[in-house]
Structures are given as C-alpha cells and as structure tokens.
N, CA, C, O and the ligand as a Tripos MOL2 file, in Angstrom:
@<TRIPOS>MOLECULE
protein
  237   235    60     0     0
PROTEIN
NO_CHARGES

@<TRIPOS>ATOM
      1 N         193.1830  151.8860  134.4030 N.3       1 MET1
      2 CA        194.2520  152.7760  134.0810 C.3       1 MET1
      3 C         194.5620  152.7550  132.7270 C.2       1 MET1
      4 O         194.7780  151.7000  132.1300 O.2       1 MET1
      5 N         194.6050  154.0170  132.1220 N.am      2 THR2
      6 CA        194.7650  154.1380  130.7040 C.3       2 THR2
      7 C         196.1300  155.1640  130.5540 C.2       2 THR2
      8 O         196.0820  156.3720  130.7840 O.2       2 THR2
      9 N         197.1530  154.5450  130.1910 N.am      3 GLU3
     10 CA        198.5660  155.2240  129.9210 C.3       3 GLU3
     11 C         198.7310  155.0210  128.5880 C.2       3 GLU3
     12 O         198.4680  154.0160  127.9280 O.2       3 GLU3
     13 N         199.3520  156.4320  128.1300 N.am      4 PRO4
     14 CA        199.6890  156.3250  126.7690 C.3       4 PRO4
     15 C         200.8650  155.5540  126.3690 C.2       4 PRO4
     16 O         201.9050  155.7890  126.9860 O.2       4 PRO4
     17 N         200.8810  154.6110  125.3750 N.am      5 THR5
     18 CA        201.8440  153.6240  125.2660 C.3       5 THR5
     19 C         202.1080  153.6930  123.8510 C.2       5 THR5
     20 O         201.1990  153.6360  123.0230 O.2       5 THR5
     21 N         203.5010  153.8320  123.5040 N.am      6 THR6
     22 CA        203.7720  153.8000  122.0060 C.3       6 THR6
     23 C         203.8510  152.4500  121.5030 C.2       6 THR6
     24 O         203.5140  152.1270  120.3640 O.2       6 THR6
     25 N         204.3270  151.6330  122.4260 N.am      7 GLU7
     26 CA        204.3750  149.9650  121.9680 C.3       7 GLU7
     27 C         202.8730  149.3120  122.5630 C.2       7 GLU7
     28 O         202.3070  149.5130  123.6370 O.2       7 GLU7
     29 N         202.5070  148.4860  121.4440 N.am      8 THR8
     30 CA        201.6070  147.4980  122.1860 C.3       8 THR8
     31 C         201.9450  146.2400  122.7180 C.2       8 THR8
     32 O         202.3100  145.3030  122.0080 O.2       8 THR8
     33 N         201.8210  146.1750  124.1450 N.am      9 PRO9
     34 CA        202.0830  145.2100  124.7040 C.3       9 PRO9
     35 C         201.4470  143.7270  124.3420 C.2       9 PRO9
     36 O         200.2260  143.5780  124.3130 O.2       9 PRO9
     37 N         202.2060  142.8270  124.1130 N.am     10 ALA10
     38 CA        201.9440  141.4390  123.8410 C.3      10 ALA10
     39 C         200.9350  140.9340  124.8250 C.2      10 ALA10
     40 O         201.2350  140.8720  126.0180 O.2      10 ALA10
     41 N         199.7730  140.5760  124.3990 N.am     11 ALA11
     42 CA        198.8200  139.9660  125.1710 C.3      11 ALA11
     43 C         199.3110  138.3750  125.4550 C.2      11 ALA11
     44 O         199.7810  137.6390  124.5880 O.2      11 ALA11
     45 N         199.1000  138.0260  126.8300 N.am     12 PRO12
     46 CA        199.4000  136.4390  127.0340 C.3      12 PRO12
     47 C         198.6090  135.4770  126.0560 C.2      12 PRO12
     48 O         197.5650  135.7180  125.4480 O.2      12 PRO12
     49 N         199.1560  134.6530  126.0600 N.am     13 CYS13
     50 CA        198.4830  133.1520  125.3320 C.3      13 CYS13
     51 C         197.2360  133.0660  125.9980 C.2      13 CYS13
     52 O         197.3220  133.3250  127.1980 O.2      13 CYS13
     53 N         196.0070  132.7580  125.5510 N.am     14 PRO14
     54 CA        194.8020  132.7620  126.0430 C.3      14 PRO14
     55 C         194.5830  131.2400  126.3720 C.2      14 PRO14
     56 O         193.5530  130.8560  126.9250 O.2      14 PRO14
     57 N         195.6160  130.3810  125.9990 N.am     15 ILE15
     58 CA        195.3640  129.0350  126.1870 C.3      15 ILE15
     59 C         196.4040  128.4120  127.4480 C.2      15 ILE15
     60 O         195.9970  127.5110  128.1810 O.2      15 ILE15
     61 N         197.7730  129.0000  127.5980 N.am     16 CYS16
     62 CA        198.4370  128.6800  128.5450 C.3      16 CYS16
     63 C         198.8400  129.8180  129.4430 C.2      16 CYS16
     64 O         199.3680  129.5730  130.5270 O.2      16 CYS16
     65 N         198.6160  131.0500  129.0450 N.am     17 GLY17
     66 CA        198.7100  132.3400  129.4890 C.3      17 GLY17
     67 C         200.3430  132.9160  129.6800 C.2      17 GLY17
     68 O         200.7020  133.8140  130.4410 O.2      17 GLY17
     69 N         201.1060  132.2000  128.8500 N.am     18 LYS18
     70 CA        202.4440  132.6460  128.7790 C.3      18 LYS18
     71 C         202.5650  133.9460  127.9180 C.2      18 LYS18
     72 O         201.9900  134.0500  126.8350 O.2      18 LYS18
     73 N         203.2540  134.8180  128.3960 N.am     19 PRO19
     74 CA        203.3600  136.2900  127.9610 C.3      19 PRO19
     75 C         204.0760  136.3950  126.4690 C.2      19 PRO19
     76 O         203.7880  137.2550  125.6370 O.2      19 PRO19
     77 N         205.1640  135.2460  126.2740 N.am     20 GLY20
     78 CA        205.3890  135.2350  124.9220 C.3      20 GLY20
     79 C         204.7060  134.4550  123.9210 C.2      20 GLY20
     80 O         204.5220  133.2460  124.0590 O.2      20 GLY20
     81 N         204.2880  135.1770  122.8230 N.am     21 GLN21
     82 CA        203.5590  134.5300  121.8930 C.3      21 GLN21
     83 C         204.2790  134.7310  120.4080 C.2      21 GLN21
     84 O         204.9380  135.7280  120.1120 O.2      21 GLN21
     85 N         204.0580  133.7180  119.6180 N.am     22 ASP22
     86 CA        204.7570  133.7230  118.2830 C.3      22 ASP22
     87 C         203.8740  134.4350  117.4910 C.2      22 ASP22
     88 O         202.6650  134.2070  117.4990 O.2      22 ASP22
     89 N         204.5470  135.5190  116.6160 N.am     23 ARG23
     90 CA        203.8620  136.1740  115.5940 C.3      23 ARG23
     91 C         203.0610  135.1650  114.6030 C.2      23 ARG23
     92 O         201.9450  135.3960  114.1370 O.2      23 ARG23
     93 N         203.7550  134.1300  114.3950 N.am     24 LYS24
     94 CA        203.2340  133.2130  113.2840 C.3      24 LYS24
     95 C         201.6420  132.4740  113.7520 C.2      24 LYS24
     96 O         200.7450  132.1780  112.9610 O.2      24 LYS24
     97 N         201.6220  132.2880  115.2980 N.am     25 TYR25
     98 CA        200.7060  131.8230  115.7960 C.3      25 TYR25
     99 C         199.7310  132.6930  116.6930 C.2      25 TYR25
    100 O         198.8800  132.2280  117.4520 O.2      25 TYR25
    101 N         199.9800  133.9320  116.4930 N.am     26 ARG26
    102 CA        199.1240  134.7290  117.3690 C.3      26 ARG26
    103 C         197.5880  134.5210  117.4150 C.2      26 ARG26
    104 O         196.9930  134.1800  116.3930 O.2      26 ARG26
    105 N         197.0260  134.6950  118.4320 N.am     27 PRO27
    106 CA        197.3760  135.1290  119.5680 C.3      27 PRO27
    107 C         198.0110  134.0460  120.5670 C.2      27 PRO27
    108 O         198.1700  134.2870  121.7640 O.2      27 PRO27
    109 N         198.3070  133.0140  120.0530 N.am     28 PHE28
    110 CA        198.9550  131.8750  120.8340 C.3      28 PHE28
    111 C         200.3880  131.8870  120.9560 C.2      28 PHE28
    112 O         201.0560  132.5400  120.1550 O.2      28 PHE28
    113 N         200.8680  131.2940  121.7880 N.am     29 CYS29
    114 CA        202.4450  131.2220  121.7930 C.3      29 CYS29
    115 C         203.1360  130.2170  121.0130 C.2      29 CYS29
    116 O         204.3250  130.3440  120.7210 O.2      29 CYS29
    117 N         202.4350  129.2240  120.6660 N.am     30 SER30
    118 CA        203.0240  128.2490  119.7170 C.3      30 SER30
    119 C         202.0110  127.4730  119.0220 C.2      30 SER30
    120 O         200.8240  127.6830  119.2690 O.2      30 SER30
    121 N         202.3760  126.5790  118.1610 N.am     31 ALA31
    122 CA        201.2510  125.8700  117.2160 C.3      31 ALA31
    123 C         200.5030  124.8860  118.1460 C.2      31 ALA31
    124 O         199.3680  124.5640  117.7920 O.2      31 ALA31
    125 N         200.9570  124.4120  119.1960 N.am     32 ARG32
    126 CA        200.6440  123.5680  120.1360 C.3      32 ARG32
    127 C         199.1860  124.2100  120.5880 C.2      32 ARG32
    128 O         198.1080  123.6400  120.4140 O.2      32 ARG32
    129 N         199.3430  125.3480  121.1270 N.am     33 CYS33
    130 CA        198.2470  126.1650  121.8600 C.3      33 CYS33
    131 C         197.1750  126.5880  120.7530 C.2      33 CYS33
    132 O         195.9860  126.7440  121.0320 O.2      33 CYS33
    133 N         197.6370  126.7380  119.6330 N.am     34 ALA34
    134 CA        196.9320  127.1520  118.7070 C.3      34 ALA34
    135 C         195.8800  125.9930  118.3720 C.2      34 ALA34
    136 O         194.6740  126.1610  118.1920 O.2      34 ALA34
    137 N         196.5030  124.9160  118.3290 N.am     35 ASP35
    138 CA        195.8360  123.3460  118.0430 C.3      35 ASP35
    139 C         194.9980  123.2190  119.2720 C.2      35 ASP35
    140 O         193.9380  122.6010  119.1660 O.2      35 ASP35
    141 N         195.2980  123.6650  120.2830 N.am     36 VAL36
    142 CA        194.2090  123.2830  121.5840 C.3      36 VAL36
    143 C         193.1320  124.1360  121.3310 C.2      36 VAL36
    144 O         191.9930  123.7040  121.5140 O.2      36 VAL36
    145 N         193.3210  125.3510  120.9140 N.am     37 ASP37
    146 CA        192.1830  126.2330  120.8420 C.3      37 ASP37
    147 C         191.2390  125.9930  119.8750 C.2      37 ASP37
    148 O         190.0450  126.2170  120.0760 O.2      37 ASP37
    149 N         191.7420  125.4830  118.6670 N.am     38 LEU38
    150 CA        191.1300  124.9630  117.6740 C.3      38 LEU38
    151 C         190.1130  123.7610  118.1040 C.2      38 LEU38
    152 O         188.9030  123.8070  117.8840 O.2      38 LEU38
    153 N         190.6700  122.8580  118.6420 N.am     39 HIS39
    154 CA        189.9680  121.6620  119.0510 C.3      39 HIS39
    155 C         188.6970  121.9330  120.1840 C.2      39 HIS39
    156 O         187.6070  121.3610  120.2010 O.2      39 HIS39
    157 N         189.2000  122.9860  121.1150 N.am     40 ARG40
    158 CA        188.4270  123.5540  122.0860 C.3      40 ARG40
    159 C         187.0990  124.3680  121.2750 C.2      40 ARG40
    160 O         185.9210  124.2240  121.6030 O.2      40 ARG40
    161 N         187.4470  124.9950  120.4720 N.am     41 TRP41
    162 CA        186.6860  125.7860  119.5090 C.3      41 TRP41
    163 C         185.6790  125.1130  118.9600 C.2      41 TRP41
    164 O         184.5070  125.4740  119.0690 O.2      41 TRP41
    165 N         186.1530  123.8300  118.1730 N.am     42 LEU42
    166 CA        185.2570  123.0700  117.4820 C.3      42 LEU42
    167 C         184.3650  122.5100  118.4640 C.2      42 LEU42
    168 O         183.1550  122.5790  118.2510 O.2      42 LEU42
    169 N         184.8330  121.9260  119.5880 N.am     43 GLY43
    170 CA        184.0780  121.1240  120.7470 C.3      43 GLY43
    171 C         182.9600  122.1050  121.2490 C.2      43 GLY43
    172 O         181.8060  121.7130  121.4200 O.2      43 GLY43
    173 N         183.3240  123.2960  121.4580 N.am     44 GLU44
    174 CA        182.4890  124.3820  122.0250 C.3      44 GLU44
    175 C         181.1710  124.6510  121.0750 C.2      44 GLU44
    176 O         180.0190  124.7460  121.4990 O.2      44 GLU44
    177 N         181.5830  124.7530  119.6980 N.am     45 VAL45
    178 CA        180.6510  125.1270  118.7030 C.3      45 VAL45
    179 C         179.5570  123.9280  118.8780 C.2      45 VAL45
    180 O         178.3800  124.2640  119.0160 O.2      45 VAL45
    181 N         179.8720  122.6560  118.8780 N.am     46 TYR46
    182 CA        179.1420  121.5590  118.7670 C.3      46 TYR46
    183 C         178.1660  121.6250  120.1080 C.2      46 TYR46
    184 O         176.9490  121.4830  119.9960 O.2      46 TYR46
    185 N         178.7320  121.8260  121.2270 N.am     47 ARG47
    186 CA        177.9900  122.0050  122.4770 C.3      47 ARG47
    187 C         176.7610  122.9640  122.3060 C.2      47 ARG47
    188 O         175.5600  122.6990  122.3720 O.2      47 ARG47
    189 N         177.4160  124.1800  122.0620 N.am     48 VAL48
    190 CA        176.7300  125.4390  121.8090 C.3      48 VAL48
    191 C         175.4800  125.2090  121.0410 C.2      48 VAL48
    192 O         174.3910  125.6360  121.4240 O.2      48 VAL48
    193 N         175.6880  124.4020  119.7520 N.am     49 GLU49
    194 CA        174.2470  124.1280  119.0420 C.3      49 GLU49
    195 C         173.3230  123.4800  119.7050 C.2      49 GLU49
    196 O         172.1500  123.8140  119.5410 O.2      49 GLU49
    197 N         173.6150  122.5560  120.4760 N.am     50 THR50
    198 CA        172.6740  121.6470  121.0250 C.3      50 THR50
    199 C         172.0910  122.4070  122.1830 C.2      50 THR50
    200 O         170.8870  122.4590  122.4340 O.2      50 THR50
    201 N         173.2030  123.0860  122.9790 N.am     51 ASP51
    202 CA        172.9300  123.5080  124.1680 C.3      51 ASP51
    203 C         171.8420  124.8860  124.0000 C.2      51 ASP51
    204 O         170.9710  125.1310  124.8340 O.2      51 ASP51
    205 N         172.0750  125.6880  122.7980 N.am     52 ASP52
    206 CA        171.3820  126.6240  122.3310 C.3      52 ASP52
    207 C         169.8130  126.4390  122.0190 C.2      52 ASP52
    208 O         168.9510  127.2750  122.2900 O.2      52 ASP52
    209 N         169.5730  125.0360  121.3190 N.am     53 ALA53
    210 CA        168.4390  124.8510  120.8770 C.3      53 ALA53
    211 C         167.6310  124.2570  122.1990 C.2      53 ALA53
    212 O         166.4130  124.4090  122.2930 O.2      53 ALA53
    213 N         168.3980  123.5750  123.2030 N.am     54 GLU54
    214 CA        167.6510  123.2210  124.2570 C.3      54 GLU54
    215 C         167.3720  124.3540  125.3240 C.2      54 GLU54
    216 O         166.4830  124.1840  126.1580 O.2      54 GLU54
    217 N         168.1200  125.4980  125.3000 N.am     55 ASP55
    218 CA        167.8200  126.6700  126.1340 C.3      55 ASP55
    219 C         166.6990  127.4350  125.6320 C.2      55 ASP55
    220 O         165.9190  127.9470  126.4340 O.2      55 ASP55
    221 N         166.5360  127.5690  124.3460 N.am     56 ALA56
    222 CA        165.6120  128.3440  123.3740 C.3      56 ALA56
    223 C         164.2320  127.5750  123.6800 C.2      56 ALA56
    224 O         163.1770  128.1890  123.8450 O.2      56 ALA56
    225 N         164.3330  126.2150  123.7390 N.am     57 ASP57
    226 CA        162.9000  125.4470  123.8810 C.3      57 ASP57
    227 C         162.5720  125.5900  125.3560 C.2      57 ASP57
    228 O         161.3810  125.7490  125.6220 O.2      57 ASP57
    229 N         163.4200  125.5590  126.3300 N.am     58 GLY58
    230 CA        163.0660  125.5810  127.6840 C.3      58 GLY58
    231 C         162.5510  127.0340  128.2180 C.2      58 GLY58
    232 O         161.8860  127.2260  129.2360 O.2      58 GLY58
    233 N         162.9610  127.8980  127.3980 N.am     59 GLU59
    234 CA        162.3930  129.2560  127.6320 C.3      59 GLU59
    235 C         161.2590  129.5410  126.9950 C.2      59 GLU59
    236 O         160.7300  130.6430  127.1390 O.2      59 GLU59
    237 ZN        200.2650  128.9900  124.9460 Zn       60 ZN60
@<TRIPOS>BOND
     1     1     2 1
     2     2     3 1
     3     3     4 2
     4     3     5 am
     5     5     6 1
     6     6     7 1
     7     7     8 2
     8     7     9 am
     9     9    10 1
    10    10    11 1
    11    11    12 2
    12    11    13 am
    13    13    14 1
    14    14    15 1
    15    15    16 2
    16    15    17 am
    17    17    18 1
    18    18    19 1
    19    19    20 2
    20    19    21 am
    21    21    22 1
    22    22    23 1
    23    23    24 2
    24    23    25 am
    25    25    26 1
    26    26    27 1
    27    27    28 2
    28    27    29 am
    29    29    30 1
    30    30    31 1
    31    31    32 2
    32    31    33 am
    33    33    34 1
    34    34    35 1
    35    35    36 2
    36    35    37 am
    37    37    38 1
    38    38    39 1
    39    39    40 2
    40    39    41 am
    41    41    42 1
    42    42    43 1
    43    43    44 2
    44    43    45 am
    45    45    46 1
    46    46    47 1
    47    47    48 2
    48    47    49 am
    49    49    50 1
    50    50    51 1
    51    51    52 2
    52    51    53 am
    53    53    54 1
    54    54    55 1
    55    55    56 2
    56    55    57 am
    57    57    58 1
    58    58    59 1
    59    59    60 2
    60    59    61 am
    61    61    62 1
    62    62    63 1
    63    63    64 2
    64    63    65 am
    65    65    66 1
    66    66    67 1
    67    67    68 2
    68    67    69 am
    69    69    70 1
    70    70    71 1
    71    71    72 2
    72    71    73 am
    73    73    74 1
    74    74    75 1
    75    75    76 2
    76    75    77 am
    77    77    78 1
    78    78    79 1
    79    79    80 2
    80    79    81 am
    81    81    82 1
    82    82    83 1
    83    83    84 2
    84    83    85 am
    85    85    86 1
    86    86    87 1
    87    87    88 2
    88    87    89 am
    89    89    90 1
    90    90    91 1
    91    91    92 2
    92    91    93 am
    93    93    94 1
    94    94    95 1
    95    95    96 2
    96    95    97 am
    97    97    98 1
    98    98    99 1
    99    99   100 2
   100    99   101 am
   101   101   102 1
   102   102   103 1
   103   103   104 2
   104   103   105 am
   105   105   106 1
   106   106   107 1
   107   107   108 2
   108   107   109 am
   109   109   110 1
   110   110   111 1
   111   111   112 2
   112   111   113 am
   113   113   114 1
   114   114   115 1
   115   115   116 2
   116   115   117 am
   117   117   118 1
   118   118   119 1
   119   119   120 2
   120   119   121 am
   121   121   122 1
   122   122   123 1
   123   123   124 2
   124   123   125 am
   125   125   126 1
   126   126   127 1
   127   127   128 2
   128   127   129 am
   129   129   130 1
   130   130   131 1
   131   131   132 2
   132   131   133 am
   133   133   134 1
   134   134   135 1
   135   135   136 2
   136   135   137 am
   137   137   138 1
   138   138   139 1
   139   139   140 2
   140   139   141 am
   141   141   142 1
   142   142   143 1
   143   143   144 2
   144   143   145 am
   145   145   146 1
   146   146   147 1
   147   147   148 2
   148   147   149 am
   149   149   150 1
   150   150   151 1
   151   151   152 2
   152   151   153 am
   153   153   154 1
   154   154   155 1
   155   155   156 2
   156   155   157 am
   157   157   158 1
   158   158   159 1
   159   159   160 2
   160   159   161 am
   161   161   162 1
   162   162   163 1
   163   163   164 2
   164   163   165 am
   165   165   166 1
   166   166   167 1
   167   167   168 2
   168   167   169 am
   169   169   170 1
   170   170   171 1
   171   171   172 2
   172   171   173 am
   173   173   174 1
   174   174   175 1
   175   175   176 2
   176   175   177 am
   177   177   178 1
   178   178   179 1
   179   179   180 2
   180   179   181 am
   181   181   182 1
   182   182   183 1
   183   183   184 2
   184   183   185 am
   185   185   186 1
   186   186   187 1
   187   187   188 2
   188   187   189 am
   189   189   190 1
   190   190   191 1
   191   191   192 2
   192   191   193 am
   193   193   194 1
   194   194   195 1
   195   195   196 2
   196   195   197 am
   197   197   198 1
   198   198   199 1
   199   199   200 2
   200   199   201 am
   201   201   202 1
   202   202   203 1
   203   203   204 2
   204   203   205 am
   205   205   206 1
   206   206   207 1
   207   207   208 2
   208   207   209 am
   209   209   210 1
   210   210   211 1
   211   211   212 2
   212   211   213 am
   213   213   214 1
   214   214   215 1
   215   215   216 2
   216   215   217 am
   217   217   218 1
   218   218   219 1
   219   219   220 2
   220   219   221 am
   221   221   222 1
   222   222   223 1
   223   223   224 2
   224   223   225 am
   225   225   226 1
   226   226   227 1
   227   227   228 2
   228   227   229 am
   229   229   230 1
   230   230   231 1
   231   231   232 2
   232   231   233 am
   233   233   234 1
   234   234   235 1
   235   235   236 2
@<TRIPOS>SUBSTRUCTURE
     1 MET1         2 RESIDUE 1 A MET
     2 THR2         6 RESIDUE 1 A THR
     3 GLU3        10 RESIDUE 1 A GLU
     4 PRO4        14 RESIDUE 1 A PRO
     5 THR5        18 RESIDUE 1 A THR
     6 THR6        22 RESIDUE 1 A THR
     7 GLU7        26 RESIDUE 1 A GLU
     8 THR8        30 RESIDUE 1 A THR
     9 PRO9        34 RESIDUE 1 A PRO
    10 ALA10       38 RESIDUE 1 A ALA
    11 ALA11       42 RESIDUE 1 A ALA
    12 PRO12       46 RESIDUE 1 A PRO
    13 CYS13       50 RESIDUE 1 A CYS
    14 PRO14       54 RESIDUE 1 A PRO
    15 ILE15       58 RESIDUE 1 A ILE
    16 CYS16       62 RESIDUE 1 A CYS
    17 GLY17       66 RESIDUE 1 A GLY
    18 LYS18       70 RESIDUE 1 A LYS
    19 PRO19       74 RESIDUE 1 A PRO
    20 GLY20       78 RESIDUE 1 A GLY
    21 GLN21       82 RESIDUE 1 A GLN
    22 ASP22       86 RESIDUE 1 A ASP
    23 ARG23       90 RESIDUE 1 A ARG
    24 LYS24       94 RESIDUE 1 A LYS
    25 TYR25       98 RESIDUE 1 A TYR
    26 ARG26      102 RESIDUE 1 A ARG
    27 PRO27      106 RESIDUE 1 A PRO
    28 PHE28      110 RESIDUE 1 A PHE
    29 CYS29      114 RESIDUE 1 A CYS
    30 SER30      118 RESIDUE 1 A SER
    31 ALA31      122 RESIDUE 1 A ALA
    32 ARG32      126 RESIDUE 1 A ARG
    33 CYS33      130 RESIDUE 1 A CYS
    34 ALA34      134 RESIDUE 1 A ALA
    35 ASP35      138 RESIDUE 1 A ASP
    36 VAL36      142 RESIDUE 1 A VAL
    37 ASP37      146 RESIDUE 1 A ASP
    38 LEU38      150 RESIDUE 1 A LEU
    39 HIS39      154 RESIDUE 1 A HIS
    40 ARG40      158 RESIDUE 1 A ARG
    41 TRP41      162 RESIDUE 1 A TRP
    42 LEU42      166 RESIDUE 1 A LEU
    43 GLY43      170 RESIDUE 1 A GLY
    44 GLU44      174 RESIDUE 1 A GLU
    45 VAL45      178 RESIDUE 1 A VAL
    46 TYR46      182 RESIDUE 1 A TYR
    47 ARG47      186 RESIDUE 1 A ARG
    48 VAL48      190 RESIDUE 1 A VAL
    49 GLU49      194 RESIDUE 1 A GLU
    50 THR50      198 RESIDUE 1 A THR
    51 ASP51      202 RESIDUE 1 A ASP
    52 ASP52      206 RESIDUE 1 A ASP
    53 ALA53      210 RESIDUE 1 A ALA
    54 GLU54      214 RESIDUE 1 A GLU
    55 ASP55      218 RESIDUE 1 A ASP
    56 ALA56      222 RESIDUE 1 A ALA
    57 ASP57      226 RESIDUE 1 A ASP
    58 GLY58      230 RESIDUE 1 A GLY
    59 GLU59      234 RESIDUE 1 A GLU
    60 ZN60       237 GROUP 0 **** ****
C-alpha cells in the first residue's frame, strides 16, 4: 500500500527494532545499537571475504 504522506515515518532501529531512533545515531536508536551494528558489520565482512572465496572456488 502506498499512501501520500507528507511526513517521513521514522524507520525502526535495525538492531533492536525500536521505533524511536536518535538523529545523532541514525538509523539506530542509540549509540549502543550503532556500536553493535559496527561490530556485526566488521565480523560479517571478515566472514564474507573467506566465504566468498570458498564459494567461488566451489563453483
Ligand atoms: Zn536500537
């Protein structure tokens, strides 16, 4: 459903799912969630690098 909205609804925090996010830490609700995402992202990149090489070799 697409309705004409004048205001942009704040998306929920991608980490904890809370609707209220801080402008300072967008799109996260707080510094804690932003930090959690950073660590998660770093870990994911490291995994993806090795996983991607393994996947490409397997195929
Ligand atoms: Zn959060």
